[in-house]
N, C-alpha and C positions, 0 to 999 in steps of 0.2 A: 575757519574764521575764529573759533575759540582759541586756537593756538596763537593766531596773529594778535588777538586782543591781549592774551596773557603775556606775550613777548613785548607788546607795546607798554604794558604795565611795568614789566621788569626794566625795560630800557629807560622809561621815564623816571623810574625810581632811582636808577643809577645816575642819571643826568642831574636830577634835582638834589640828590644827596651830595653830589660832587660840586655842582655849580652854585647851589642855593637858589632861593625863590627869585631874587632880583635878576641874576644873569639868565636863569631859566626863562623868565618872562621876556627878556630881550630876544632870546632864541626863538621862542614861540611867535613873537611878533614878526621876526624876519622870515620864518618858514611859512607863516600864514600869508604874507605878502606874495611869496613864491607860489604857493598853492592857488592863490587867487589868480595870479598871472597865468597859471596852467589852464584854468577854466576859461579865461579871456581868450587864450590862444586856440582853444579847442574847436570853436565854431560849431559846437553840437555834434561833432563827428564821432564822439564816443558812443552815445546811445544810438545815433544814426547807423553806425557800423553794426551794432548788435541787431537792430531792427531789420536792415536790408540783407545782411549776410544770412540771418536765420530765415528770412522770407524766401530768398533765392535758394537756400539749402533745402527748404521744403519742396521746392520745384526742381531740385538738382540742376540748377543753372550755374555751372562752375565759371563760365566766362564772366557773368555779371558779379559773382562773388569776388573774383580776382580784380575786376575793374573797380568795384566799390572800395576794396581795401587800398589799392594803389592810389586812387583819387583822394581818398581820405588822408593818406600819408603825405602826399605832395601838398595838399591844402594846409594841413596843420604845420608842416615843416616851414613853409613860407611865412605864415602868420606868426609863428613862435619866434622865428629869427628876427623879424621886424620888431615885435614887441619886446624881445630881450634887449635889443639895441636901444630902443626908446627908454626902457626902464633903467638901463645902465646909465644913460645920460641924465635922466631925471631923478636918480636915486637920492641926491642931496635934497631936492625939493620935497620928495616923499618923506624922507627921514626927519628932516629938520622942520620943513614947512607944515607938515601934517602932524607928525608924532613927537616933535620937539626933542629928538634924540640924535645927536651927531654921531654917536658910536654905531648907529644902525647902518650908515652908508657903506663901509667896507664889507659888512656881512651880507648885505643885499647884493652887492656887485659880484661876490664870490658865488652865491647861490644861483644867480641868473645864467651862469654858464650851463647849468643842467636843465634849463627850461625846455629847449627843443627836444631833448632826450626824454624828458618826463611826459610830454604830450604825445610823442610818438609811441611810447609804451602804452598809453591809454588806448590808442587806436588798435594796437596789436593785441592787447589783452581783450578788448571788445570783440575782435574778430574770433578769438578763441571761444569766447562766450557764444557768439553767433553760430558757430559750428558745433556747439554743445560739447566742447572739449574742456569742461569745467575743471577737471582734475589738474590740467596743466596750468591753467590760470591760477588755481589755488597754490600749486607748487611754487610758481614764480612769485606771486605777490604776497601770499600769506605764510609761506614757509621760508623760502630762500632769502627774500629781502629782509624780514625781521631778524633772521639769524645772522646775516652778513652785517647788518647794522649793529647788532649786539657785540659781535667780535671786534669790529672796528672801534666802537665806542670804548670798550674795555681796554683795548690796546693803547689808544691815545691817552686815556686817563691814567693808566699805569705809568706811561712814559712822562707824565707830568704836564701834558698839554690840557688846555681848557676850552673856552668858548670858541675862539677862532678855529681851532683844529676841529671842533665838532661841526662847525659850518662847512669846512672842507670835506669832512666825511659825508655829510648830507648831500653835498654837491656830487661827489664821486658815486654815491649810492644811486642817484638819479640816472647817471650814465650807465651804470652796471645793470640797472633794471631794464633799460632798453635792450641791451645785449641778450639778457635772459629771455625777454619776451620775444625777440626776433628769432632766437634759436628754436623756441617751441612752435611758433606759428609756421616757421619754415619746415620743421620736422613733420607737423601734423597736417599741413595744408599745402603750402606753396610748392614743395618738392613734387607732390603728387599731381599738381596741375601746371607744371612748368611749361608744357607744350600748348596749353590753352591760351588763346588770344583774348586778352581782357576786353570786356564791353562795359561801358558805364552809362547809366541813365542820369546824367548830371542834373537835369531839371528836377527830377523826382528827389534826388538826394538833397539838393539845396532847398527845395520846397519844404522838405521835412526838417532839415538840419537847422535852418535859420530860426524858425520858431523854437526848436529845441535848444538852440544856442542861447537865445535870450531867456528861455525858461531855466536852463541849467545855470546860467549866470546868476539869475535872480534867486533860484532855489538854493544855490550854494552861498549866495551873498547873505541870506538870512542867518547862516551859521557863522559867517565871518564878521557881520556887523557888531555883535556883542564884543568880540575881541578888539576890533578896531576902535570902537567907541570907548572901551575901557582904556585902551592905549592912549586915546586922545584926552580923556578926562582924569584918569587915575595913574597909578604907579606900575613899574615893571612887576613888582611883587603881586599886585592885584591881578595882572594878566596871568601870571604863573598859577596862582590859586584857582582862578576861574577855569583855566585850561585843564588842569589836572582833574578838577571836579567834573568837567565836561567829558574828558577822556574816559573816566570811570563810568559815568552815566551812559556812554555809548555802548557799554557792555550789555546793557539791558536790551538794546535793539540789534546786537551783533548778528543774530540769526536772520534778521531782515535782509541784510546784504547777501547772505548765502542763499536764501530762498528766492530772492529777486534774480540772482544770476541764473538759477536753474529754471525759474518760473517764466521769465520774460521771453526767451527764444521759443519755448514751448507754446506760449500764448500766441505769439506772432504766427507760428505755423498753423495753429488751430483756427485763427481768424482767417488765414488764407484758405482753409478748407471749410469754413462756415460752421464750425462745431461749437456753437455758443453754449449749449447745455453742458458739454464736457468742460468748457471753461469755467462755468459756474460751480460745478462740482469740485473741480480742482481748487478754485479760489477759496471755497469754504473750508475744505480739508486742510489746505496749506496754511491758511490764515490761522486756523485753530492751533495747528502744531507750532507755528512761528510765535503766536501769542503765548502759548503755554511755556515755551522755552524762555521767552522774555520775562514771564512772571517769576521763573526760578531766579534769574539774575536780579530782578527788581527787589524781591524780598530779601535775598542774601545781602545786597548792598544796603538796603534800608536797615537791616539788622546790625551790620558791621561797618557802618559809614566811618566812624571815628578811627577804628582800627585800620581800615583801608587807607585813609588819608595820612595816618601817622607814618606809614611806610615811606612816604615821600619827604618826611621831615616835619617837625613840630609846627613850622610856619603854615603848613597846609591844612592843619586841623580846623583853622578858621573857616574853611570851606564846607563844613559839615551841613549846614542848612542849605547852602547853594546846591550841594550834591543831592539832597533829598528832593528839592524842587525839580532839578534836572532829570532825575530818574522817573518822576511822574510824566515829564514831557516825553521821554523816550518810550515809555510804556504806551502812551497814546499814539506815538509814531509807529510802534510795532503793530498796534491794533488795526491801523488803517493804511499802512505804508504800501501794501501790495495793490491797493486800488490805483495808485499812480501808474504802476507797471501796465495794468490792463488798459487804462485810458491812453497811454502812450502807444502800446502795441496794437491798439484798435485803429491807430492812425489819426488821433486827435491831439496833436501837439499844441494847437492854439488854446485848447481848454487848460492844459497844464501851464501854458504861458500866462493865462489869465490868473490862475491860482497863485503862481509865483509873484506876479505883479502886486496882487492884493497883500500877500503875506510880507513881502519885502518892505512895502510902505508901512505896514502895521508894526513890524519889529523895529524898524528905524525910529519911528515916532515914539514907541514905548521906551526903547533904550535911551533915546536922546533926552527924554524927560525924567526917566526913572533912575538912570545911573548917577547923575549928579546929586540926586536927593538920597538914594538908598545904596549907592556903591554897587558892588558886584551882585548883591541880592536883587537889585533892580534889573540887572541884565538877565538873571535866571528867571524872574517873574515874567519878563518880556518874552523870553523864549517859550515858557509854558503857555502863555496866552496865545501866542502865534501858532504853536503846534496844535492846540485845541481847535482853533478856527480852521487851519489848513486841512486837518484830517476829517473834520466834519464836512467841509466842502467837497473833498474827494469822494467820500462815500455817497453823498447825496447826488453828485454828478454821475457817478457810475450807475446808480440805480435809475436815474433819469434817462440815460442813453441806452443802457443795455438791460435794464430791469434785473440787475445782479446786485446782491449784497453779501457780506461775509458772515453774517450772524447765524448761529445755530443755538438751539436750546441747551445743548450739552456744554456750552461755555462755562456754566456754573461749576463744573467739576474741577478744572484747574484753579479757578478762583477760590472755591471753598477749601481745596487741598492746600493751596498756598497760604491762606489766612490761618488755617489750623496749625500748620507747621511753624509759621512765623510766631504766633502767640506762645506756643509751647517753648520755643527757644528764647524768645524775648524774656519771659519770666524766669527761665533757667539761668540766663546770663545775669540776671539781677542778683542772684545768690552765689553763682559760681564764677570765679575769675581765674584766667590763665594768662600766660604770656600772649601779647596781642597777635603775634604770628600764629601761635597755636590755636587761638580763638578763631582766626580766619579759616585755617585748615579744617579744624574739627567742626566749627559752626557750619561751613559750607557743605561738608560731607554729610553731617547729620540732617541738615535741612533737605538736601536732595533725597536722602533715604526716607525721611518722613513724608515728603511730597509724593514720592513714588508709591509709598504705602497707602496714603489716603486716596490717591488716584485708583489704586487697585481695589480698595474697599468700595469705591463708588462705581466700579466696573467700567472697563474700557469699551469704547464703541467698536463695531465691526471693522470700520476702516482703520482705526487706530491699531487694532490687533494685527491687521494685514500689514501695515507699515512696520510695526515692531517686529513681526516675523521676518520681513525682508531685511531689516537692520541686523537681526541676529544671524540670519543666513549669510549676510555679507561679511560679518565679523568672523564667522566660522571659516569662510573662504580665505580671508586674510591670514587667519591663524594657521590654516593648513598649507 
């Protein structure tokens, strides 16, 4: 996940430096419309596949595992093909009628060719997560795809091509992602159960997937609303500045996705076995680790916000305050994000749907009134308020249903360590100045070292020592 975020940072820097803020903003708008179309086409079968494949894997029911995967693939293929055709026809109305941009029409039509492949990839990668083959999902989506995108982007820019060629590359990458995902699921699962006759419990799948579909649609919508309303009210450049700030801010919660991928199928299996106490212990330990890692990114970004934005070009330094607001939002998300996984895997998709409904109405209202008045700062404030409300609701609901919460007294250790390391470097940078790139490298390295040193002074807990020992042992195995 860290590698994928670093590559995203590099790829976006190359694109913004080459295209500039205006053309980059148009690219962001086009790809966000595609990504939203992927969610619309999915009908909730991404998280549904994770939930049911992991549940059946816990019972070693390979017929239902196979049936679940094939039913999900056939469903999303049909709906994605229909939606691709509709959006292709309606692209002038979307581009001109909503966003007032004629130049968006051909870009959208190119991207739409990759829509069915993109949603099929989601299902296949979800199946890998469900059978706990996390390594292969990571190789596919977090290593190979960013590297391929990097190579293709560099090649087209060296050849002198610009925005339209970048759109073609993005479309081809979606198709390639499907082939990679299919290769891994076939290798790790489908080949081994080739002779198994698939069985599918359609009613159970749809009963779970439909609430999850509307939940996922609304949950993701809250991330797209600021971009779409900035596109409606403001300029391409504003879209670009906000998007880069948001991409950097997501590095605060990057570990949430990694822990969620590992955590979700395990929780589903434990619910199937009725081991609630073990779920609570795992939840507290995992959340503490995930929050501690997020604190590292949070303080580093807060310390070096201007230097990080400057990498993308001088136009993007205007997003410094936006970035600071957004990293607070993502730190809140990191602190409560795993509560959603437990609520979903306990079989309560309607609760998650309710949460999403409340937050989508909240962020839309806030953005609609704040963006015209305060520009992209208004969109960042809207996102912060929304994430605060959402994560408070999730934690309260989880405690109400399962009497589980993530908090431990030893949370003060990473918080105190982070604050101490931050203030030491903050005052040091007031008197010492280097090249911005050197400041980022040295500042990040020194902060991590100081953070680890303070954590050691405060003494690690027994479970932390156990996990650290496992990490060291694993690294030794890789080295050998």
